GUVEXTI-201096 format. One line per field, with one value per residue (C-alpha): z, x, y; residue in one letter; residue number from 1. Coordinates in Angstrom, 3 decimals. Layout:
BEGIN
z = (Z, ...);
x = (X, ...);
y = (Y, ...);
residu = (a, ...);
num = (NUM, ...);
END
This chain:
BEGIN
z = (-2.216, -2.677, -3.212, -0.186, -0.548, 1.184, 1.679, 3.594, 7.258, 8.114, 7.939, 5.918, 2.176, -0.711, -2.557, -6.152, -9.070, -10.405, -7.075, -6.231, -8.496, -6.301, -3.165, -4.734, -5.895, -2.408, -0.747, -3.193, -2.176, 1.522, 0.999, -1.041, 1.358, 4.391, 2.727, 2.055, 5.772, 6.652, 8.155, 8.052, 7.554, 10.338, 9.959, 13.062, 13.263, 12.993, 16.151, 19.520, 23.165, 24.643, 27.641, 25.368, 23.654, 26.944, 28.412, 25.220, 24.218, 27.686, 29.680, 29.773, 26.037, 23.794, 21.729, 24.599, 26.315, 23.225, 19.922, 20.107, 18.129, 20.986, 21.233, 23.203, 22.353, 25.370, 28.163, 25.768, 24.966, 21.673, 19.825, 16.219, 16.447, 16.594, 16.065, 15.517, 17.992, 20.864, 18.634, 17.426, 21.047, 21.889, 18.985, 20.110, 23.597, 22.599, 20.000, 21.928, 19.033, 21.297, 20.995, 17.299, 18.423, 17.835, 17.441, 15.800, 12.937, 11.980, 9.721, 8.879, 6.526, 7.246, 8.272, 11.711, 13.243, 15.395, 16.066, 15.655, 13.602, 9.950, 8.271, 5.431, 5.736, 8.872, 8.448, 10.929, 8.966, 7.957, 6.935, 8.436, 7.723, 10.406, 11.729, 15.066, 16.293, 19.389, 21.602, 21.123, 23.360, 21.342, 19.841, 16.468, 16.519, 17.015, 14.078, 11.837, 12.432, 11.502, 8.472, 7.219, 7.588, 5.762, 3.017, 2.192, 1.858, -0.117, -2.490, -3.088, -3.752, -0.727, 0.408, 1.754, 5.292, 8.693, 11.167, 14.751, 17.612, 21.387, 24.374, 26.826, 29.285, 31.579, 34.415, 36.819, 34.419, 33.662, 37.307, 37.961, 34.716, 35.445, 38.783, 37.076, 34.439, 37.056, 38.973, 35.736, 34.613, 38.022, 38.541, 35.172, 35.080, 34.705, 31.612, 29.784, 27.452, 29.005, 27.307, 28.931, 32.294, 32.079, 31.215, 34.080, 36.692, 34.447, 32.091, 32.107, 29.404, 26.911, 27.453, 25.335, 22.415, 22.571, 19.428, 21.295, 20.811, 24.464, 25.551, 23.311, 25.445, 28.446, 26.414, 24.865, 28.284, 29.774, 31.128, 28.713, 29.478, 28.343, 31.394, 33.567, 31.848, 33.872, 32.785, 30.988, 28.965, 28.155, 26.791, 24.727, 23.223, 22.418, 20.602, 18.558, 17.362, 16.521, 14.425, 12.581, 11.643, 10.499, 8.191, 6.902, 8.134, 8.954, 12.074, 14.412, 18.163, 19.494, 23.315, 23.496, 21.421, 23.908, 24.109, 26.908, 27.722, 30.572, 28.540, 26.152, 27.024, 25.587, 21.843, 20.382, 16.787, 14.272, 10.543, 9.352, 5.977, 5.289, 2.289, 4.682, 6.083, 9.777, 10.448, 9.229, 10.705, 8.226, 10.860, 13.986, 16.712, 19.490, 21.965, 24.158, 26.422, 28.935, 26.557, 26.156, 29.936, 30.125, 27.836, 29.694, 28.474, 30.007, 30.121, 26.481, 24.813, 21.560, 19.146, 16.198, 13.972, 12.267, 9.285, 7.785, 4.195, 3.530, 4.677, 2.410, -0.511, 0.194, 0.231, -3.111, -4.570, -3.377, -4.806, -8.077, -7.414, -9.487, -7.312, -10.091, -13.782, -16.056, -16.132, -19.571, -20.893, -23.168, -25.447, -26.129, -28.459, -30.648, -31.989, -34.704, -34.366, -32.095, -33.611, -33.040, -29.428, -28.884, -30.413, -28.065, -24.991, -26.037, -26.766, -23.847, -21.480, -23.935, -23.901, -20.100, -19.715, -21.778, -19.108, -20.936, -19.519, -21.837, -22.060, -24.496, -24.932, -22.918, -23.947, -27.761, -28.645, -32.115, -33.374, -32.967, -29.360, -28.672, -30.126, -27.944, -24.926, -25.801, -25.905, -22.530, -21.105, -22.416, -24.468, -26.160, -28.839, -30.271, -32.014, -34.448, -35.103, -37.609, -40.007, -42.651, -40.034, -38.694, -42.184, -43.091, -39.534, -39.872, -37.481, -37.446, -34.768, -34.241, -32.355, -30.643, -29.897, -33.338, -35.136, -37.286, -38.014, -39.627, -40.205, -38.546, -37.377, -33.691, -32.996, -34.664, -32.744, -29.528, -30.455, -31.420, -28.148, -25.856, -27.559);
x = (42.837, 40.796, 37.083, 35.040, 32.897, 29.585, 27.259, 24.104, 24.347, 24.513, 21.003, 19.605, 19.076, 18.093, 14.902, 15.931, 13.668, 13.470, 11.962, 9.779, 6.941, 6.472, 6.305, 3.799, 1.626, 1.666, 0.873, -2.005, -3.474, -3.160, -4.884, -7.694, -8.364, -8.233, -10.779, -13.064, -12.955, -13.639, -10.207, -8.609, -4.892, -2.824, 0.757, 2.885, 6.449, 9.299, 10.740, 9.016, 9.863, 11.911, 9.587, 6.581, 8.268, 9.582, 6.070, 4.349, 6.637, 7.881, 11.047, 11.979, 11.754, 14.806, 13.502, 13.807, 16.866, 19.009, 17.536, 16.444, 18.091, 17.997, 19.512, 19.261, 18.825, 19.164, 17.118, 14.863, 15.324, 14.095, 14.007, 13.417, 10.166, 10.720, 6.994, 3.840, 1.196, 2.508, 2.753, -0.820, -1.945, -0.108, -1.814, -5.212, -4.700, -2.963, -5.565, -8.613, -9.658, -12.225, -14.249, -14.809, -17.342, -17.503, -14.441, -11.304, -10.358, -6.829, -4.122, -0.552, 2.331, 5.879, 9.493, 10.507, 13.983, 15.624, 19.360, 19.429, 21.652, 20.556, 19.360, 17.091, 13.819, 14.966, 16.826, 17.617, 15.322, 12.343, 8.783, 5.484, 1.823, -0.761, -4.165, -5.819, -9.415, -9.490, -12.563, -14.196, -13.921, -16.330, -14.793, -16.113, -13.386, -10.694, -12.046, -12.374, -8.708, -7.732, -10.053, -8.391, -4.936, -6.021, -7.797, -4.564, -2.605, -5.414, -5.546, -1.813, -2.156, -0.361, -2.436, 0.322, -0.169, -1.299, -3.158, -2.256, -4.397, -4.467, -5.756, -3.345, -6.150, -6.384, -4.071, -5.737, -5.326, -1.734, -0.768, -1.868, -0.282, 3.041, 3.255, 2.515, 5.189, 7.804, 6.916, 7.300, 10.648, 12.328, 13.461, 15.298, 16.294, 19.999, 19.238, 17.567, 19.404, 20.990, 18.386, 15.561, 17.305, 17.493, 13.786, 12.750, 12.516, 11.790, 9.185, 8.772, 6.074, 8.770, 10.512, 7.700, 8.971, 12.414, 13.785, 16.786, 17.023, 17.728, 14.527, 12.129, 11.553, 10.626, 8.434, 6.631, 5.549, 4.821, 1.334, -0.939, -2.517, -6.022, -6.243, -5.942, -8.454, -11.122, -14.696, -14.907, -11.717, -12.639, -16.001, -14.305, -11.868, -14.660, -16.584, -13.521, -13.150, -16.861, -16.723, -13.586, -15.366, -18.432, -16.211, -14.446, -11.063, -9.060, -6.896, -4.968, -4.752, -1.240, -1.315, 2.253, 1.584, 1.863, 2.478, 4.950, 3.864, 1.489, -0.865, -1.751, -5.026, -7.162, -6.693, -3.221, -2.591, 0.202, 0.291, 3.143, 4.338, 6.766, 8.016, 9.974, 12.150, 13.032, 11.880, 8.387, 6.256, 4.540, 2.716, 0.662, -1.069, -3.578, -5.693, -4.025, -6.774, -4.325, -2.049, -4.090, -4.174, -0.439, 0.378, -1.830, -5.371, -8.530, -9.031, -9.831, -10.012, -8.095, -6.895, -4.503, -1.937, 1.358, 3.040, 6.505, 6.691, 10.171, 9.006, 5.998, 8.288, 10.322, 7.186, 6.101, 9.536, 9.455, 5.969, 6.646, 3.933, 4.486, 3.297, 3.413, 2.713, 5.568, 5.831, 5.318, 5.880, 3.065, 5.110, 8.789, 9.631, 12.673, 14.190, 16.706, 18.161, 17.697, 14.379, 12.936, 14.116, 12.401, 9.218, 9.419, 9.859, 6.772, 4.587, 5.556, 3.225, 0.330, 0.812, 1.001, -2.034, -3.953, -3.117, -0.242, 3.194, 5.747, 9.486, 12.228, 15.985, 17.713, 21.355, 21.351, 21.936, 21.612, 18.257, 19.532, 20.498, 17.160, 15.213, 17.258, 16.465, 12.737, 12.897, 14.675, 11.952, 9.402, 7.644, 4.387, 4.752, 7.465, 6.910, 9.754, 10.421, 12.942, 13.260, 10.930, 8.273, 8.428, 8.114, 5.119, 3.635, 3.200, 5.012, 5.816, 3.926, 5.514, 3.793, 6.746, 5.010, 3.481, 6.494, 4.148, 4.168, 1.989, 2.278, -0.204, -0.592, 0.084, -3.651, -4.429, -1.595, -3.081, -6.533, -5.072, -3.199, -5.967, -8.828);
y = (21.659, 18.497, 18.827, 17.697, 14.604, 14.156, 11.228, 10.400, 9.434, 5.736, 4.303, 7.187, 6.856, 9.078, 8.192, 8.817, 9.816, 6.248, 5.135, 8.112, 6.934, 3.848, 5.978, 8.360, 5.440, 3.919, 7.242, 7.738, 4.360, 5.240, 8.602, 7.048, 4.181, 6.481, 8.749, 5.774, 4.988, 8.656, 9.377, 12.824, 13.391, 14.959, 16.188, 16.694, 18.099, 15.620, 17.192, 16.781, 17.420, 14.599, 14.273, 13.675, 10.732, 9.348, 9.446, 8.351, 5.489, 4.501, 5.176, 1.494, 0.821, 0.400, 3.313, 5.782, 4.299, 3.585, 4.699, 8.335, 11.132, 13.640, 17.116, 20.350, 24.000, 26.243, 24.709, 22.808, 19.122, 17.701, 14.419, 13.448, 11.535, 7.749, 7.070, 9.111, 7.948, 10.079, 13.185, 12.631, 12.261, 15.500, 17.300, 15.961, 17.403, 20.638, 21.634, 20.353, 18.134, 16.479, 19.705, 18.984, 16.385, 12.638, 10.478, 11.803, 9.492, 10.544, 9.127, 10.117, 9.375, 10.482, 9.888, 8.574, 8.287, 5.633, 5.238, 1.481, -0.800, -0.514, -3.685, -4.698, -2.801, -0.987, 2.294, 5.039, 7.308, 5.220, 5.944, 4.912, 5.311, 4.763, 5.692, 6.415, 6.462, 8.665, 8.827, 5.406, 2.336, 0.188, -2.990, -1.784, 0.904, -1.748, -3.706, -0.635, 0.227, -3.330, -3.230, -0.022, -1.543, -4.692, -2.682, -0.862, -4.107, -5.765, -2.784, -3.056, -6.768, -8.215, -11.170, -13.431, -12.131, -13.317, -11.133, -12.033, -10.757, -10.890, -8.954, -7.352, -6.666, -3.664, -2.527, -4.946, -7.869, -6.983, -6.659, -10.240, -11.451, -9.727, -11.538, -14.875, -14.212, -13.428, -16.571, -18.543, -17.078, -16.673, -20.312, -20.274, -16.622, -17.386, -19.497, -16.600, -14.222, -11.157, -8.961, -10.915, -10.912, -7.120, -6.977, -9.255, -6.508, -3.550, -4.992, -8.788, -8.681, -7.705, -11.040, -12.456, -10.292, -11.888, -13.531, -14.978, -18.743, -19.563, -17.784, -19.673, -22.851, -20.703, -18.372, -21.323, -22.602, -19.177, -18.402, -16.566, -13.228, -14.162, -16.400, -13.287, -10.972, -9.244, -9.891, -6.547, -7.018, -10.634, -9.474, -6.768, -9.285, -11.724, -8.998, -8.004, -11.593, -11.816, -8.648, -9.774, -12.994, -11.065, -9.004, -12.138, -10.880, -14.024, -13.983, -16.225, -15.749, -15.340, -15.519, -14.183, -11.068, -8.222, -4.512, -3.873, -0.317, 0.443, 2.605, -0.245, -1.934, -4.687, -5.312, -5.904, -6.990, -7.477, -8.162, -10.380, -11.641, -14.520, -12.527, -10.287, -13.070, -13.268, -9.690, -10.503, -7.708, -5.390, -3.385, -3.576, -1.692, -1.870, -0.010, 2.621, 3.929, 5.455, 7.403, 10.608, 11.040, 10.248, 13.205, 15.673, 15.115, 13.760, 9.963, 9.126, 5.702, 5.264, 2.606, 2.705, 1.029, 1.865, 0.201, 0.525, 1.723, 0.313, -3.130, -2.837, -1.988, -5.144, -7.283, -5.788, -6.537, -10.141, -10.631, -8.805, -6.215, -3.042, -0.180, 2.401, 2.357, 3.359, 7.144, 8.685, 12.191, 13.399, 15.641, 16.330, 19.229, 18.534, 21.752, 22.673, 26.176, 29.153, 30.278, 26.808, 26.901, 30.245, 28.792, 25.814, 28.034, 30.028, 26.971, 24.692, 26.615, 26.179, 22.411, 22.373, 24.637, 22.061, 19.463, 17.767, 16.996, 18.569, 19.167, 20.156, 20.141, 22.879, 22.401, 22.609, 18.980, 17.453, 16.171, 12.605, 13.249, 14.949, 12.014, 9.681, 11.872, 11.823, 8.036, 7.962, 10.218, 7.699, 10.395, 9.437, 12.118, 14.326, 17.656, 18.379, 22.065, 23.409, 26.335, 24.849, 24.034, 27.587, 29.120, 26.936, 26.956, 23.198, 20.879, 17.179, 15.230, 11.834, 9.008, 7.364, 4.072, 3.542, 5.056, 7.163, 10.879, 13.552, 17.300, 19.688, 23.261, 23.748, 24.213, 20.883, 19.197, 20.516, 19.189, 15.799, 15.427, 16.675, 14.842);
residu = (m, a, q, p, t, f, s, t, h, v, g, m, v, d, i, l, p, d, e, v, g, k, w, q, a, l, e, r, i, i, h, e, e, a, k, r, f, n, f, e, e, i, r, t, p, i, m, e, q, t, e, l, i, a, r, g, v, g, q, l, t, d, i, v, s, k, e, m, f, a, f, e, r, g, d, d, q, y, v, l, r, p, e, c, t, a, p, v, a, r, a, f, v, e, h, h, l, d, q, r, g, g, t, q, n, l, y, y, i, g, p, m, f, r, a, e, k, p, q, k, g, r, q, r, q, f, h, q, f, g, a, e, i, i, g, a, d, d, p, a, a, d, v, d, i, i, a, l, m, m, a, i, y, d, r, i, g, i, s, n, t, t, l, k, i, n, s, v, g, d, p, e, s, r, k, a, y, t, k, a, l, k, d, h, f, r, p, n, l, s, e, l, s, q, i, s, q, d, r, f, e, k, n, p, l, r, i, l, d, s, k, e, e, e, d, q, p, y, i, k, d, a, p, i, i, t, d, f, l, t, e, d, t, a, d, h, y, a, r, v, k, e, l, l, k, e, l, d, i, p, f, v, e, d, p, h, l, v, r, g, l, d, y, y, t, r, t, a, f, e, l, i, s, p, d, l, g, a, q, d, a, l, g, g, g, g, r, y, d, l, l, i, e, e, v, g, g, q, p, t, p, a, v, g, f, a, s, g, i, e, r, l, m, i, a, c, e, e, l, g, i, p, l, a, e, e, e, m, l, d, v, y, i, v, t, l, g, e, k, a, r, k, w, a, v, k, h, l, p, k, l, r, e, a, g, l, s, a, s, m, d, y, i, g, r, s, i, k, a, q, m, k, d, a, d, r, e, n, a, r, h, v, i, i, v, g, e, n, e, l, n, e, e, k, f, v, l, r, d, m, k, a, s, e, e, e, t, y, s, f, e, n, i, l, n, q, l, v, n);
num = (1, 2, 3, 4, 5, 6, 7, 8, 9, 10, 11, 12, 13, 14, 15, 16, 17, 18, 19, 20, 21, 22, 23, 24, 25, 26, 27, 28, 29, 30, 31, 32, 33, 34, 35, 36, 37, 38, 39, 40, 41, 42, 43, 44, 45, 46, 47, 48, 49, 50, 51, 52, 53, 54, 55, 56, 57, 58, 59, 60, 61, 62, 63, 64, 65, 66, 67, 68, 69, 70, 71, 72, 73, 74, 75, 76, 77, 78, 79, 80, 81, 82, 83, 84, 85, 86, 87, 88, 89, 90, 91, 92, 93, 94, 95, 96, 97, 98, 99, 100, 101, 102, 103, 104, 105, 106, 107, 108, 109, 110, 111, 112, 113, 114, 115, 116, 117, 118, 119, 120, 121, 122, 123, 124, 125, 126, 127, 128, 129, 130, 131, 132, 133, 134, 135, 136, 137, 138, 139, 140, 141, 142, 143, 144, 145, 146, 147, 148, 149, 150, 151, 152, 153, 154, 155, 156, 157, 158, 159, 160, 161, 162, 163, 164, 165, 166, 167, 168, 169, 170, 171, 172, 173, 174, 175, 176, 177, 178, 179, 180, 181, 182, 183, 184, 185, 186, 187, 188, 189, 190, 191, 192, 193, 194, 195, 196, 197, 198, 199, 200, 201, 202, 203, 204, 205, 206, 207, 208, 209, 210, 211, 212, 213, 214, 215, 216, 217, 218, 219, 220, 221, 222, 223, 224, 225, 226, 227, 228, 229, 230, 231, 232, 233, 234, 235, 236, 237, 238, 239, 240, 241, 242, 243, 244, 245, 246, 247, 248, 249, 250, 251, 252, 253, 254, 255, 256, 257, 258, 259, 260, 261, 262, 263, 264, 265, 266, 267, 268, 269, 270, 271, 272, 273, 274, 275, 276, 277, 278, 279, 280, 281, 282, 283, 284, 285, 286, 287, 288, 289, 290, 291, 292, 293, 294, 295, 296, 297, 298, 299, 300, 301, 302, 303, 304, 305, 306, 307, 308, 309, 310, 311, 312, 313, 314, 315, 316, 317, 318, 319, 320, 321, 322, 323, 324, 325, 326, 327, 328, 329, 330, 331, 332, 333, 334, 335, 336, 337, 338, 339, 340, 341, 342, 343, 344, 345, 346, 347, 348, 349, 350, 351, 352, 353, 354, 355, 356, 357, 358, 359, 360, 361, 362, 363, 364, 365, 366, 367, 368, 369, 370, 371, 372, 373, 374, 375, 376, 377, 378, 379, 380, 381, 382, 383, 384, 385, 386, 387, 388, 389, 390, 391, 392, 393, 394, 395, 396, 397, 398, 399, 400, 401, 402, 403, 404, 405, 406, 407, 408, 409, 410, 411, 412, 413, 414, 415, 416, 417, 418, 419);
END
């Protein structure tokens, strides 16, 4: 009987040991920058109720209608989370985080799932980091969210970016704008792509997101939402721009940058990089003052962003940015004979207790093979232990980079390596 063969699902990839160091380095930067901005980490389950995601993301979006990994167990319906803002909003309501006082500054890192066609930087299981400020409607919160996002990219060394901003107004603004958009597109509706024709009745704002070539002339001449802002939303947008300038965060206004969901209000933004090619978005976000109420809470203003880690990795590759330093092992014990192996097993914990990373050969290879393995493990030092070393209680300590070696007692080796 033939042995079965298994592989990852389409659009899902293993992150192998050679790559994990980059991920850990990136996650470390995110944690450190979030702490500097006084954000607390939140971790939500990767599985949520289908109704939460449908309400949180929007029934008419491609995510809900086409891309969810949904399943049932008994009478319950679940989905693998396609994004994390709705789950964070659910956690805020469920655990009464508003009772902690002040705003809730939360950030997350984790896997998301969408059943879409895999392509470069876009897998069916992908990873995002993001942050939310829940409970503040001041433009300063919008700017602080943007500043955190930019600080992470600046820390990594990605400066070839453009921050695009816009205002999507409030429900009153959007109602008037939606009517104007329909009036604009209706005479040429048959000339638009099928995707845009489908969006015309359901959500005409999403036509502005279209990348289809035949849509571009009509999008270019479309009315812009900032012409329809109420006085309050116009003032909010003006203050956001003022604060960005005061912080020396460069931006460009994109009047066609929208968020097609009803709960989005006022500020919308997106960070792009030409190093990603046609799919140039690194991350983005906006204000969603109606979402907390939509998932069962009291009316609560909020603003946040989300960024794709795989896309960030691509940008780092294109720019030659090494996210992680080369991993090095502090000590590798090379042994000759069973007594030496027993000695190594006994002394490995002492090296590790002293704060050193340490390893040894576990399969009885020759000294030559062990030295080759130590070199492959990028070991800084090797301790060579054989019968003579055990009898004299003096062991060879070899500096692998300098190609120099001396003989010491184990206690002196420990002092040398620690100090």
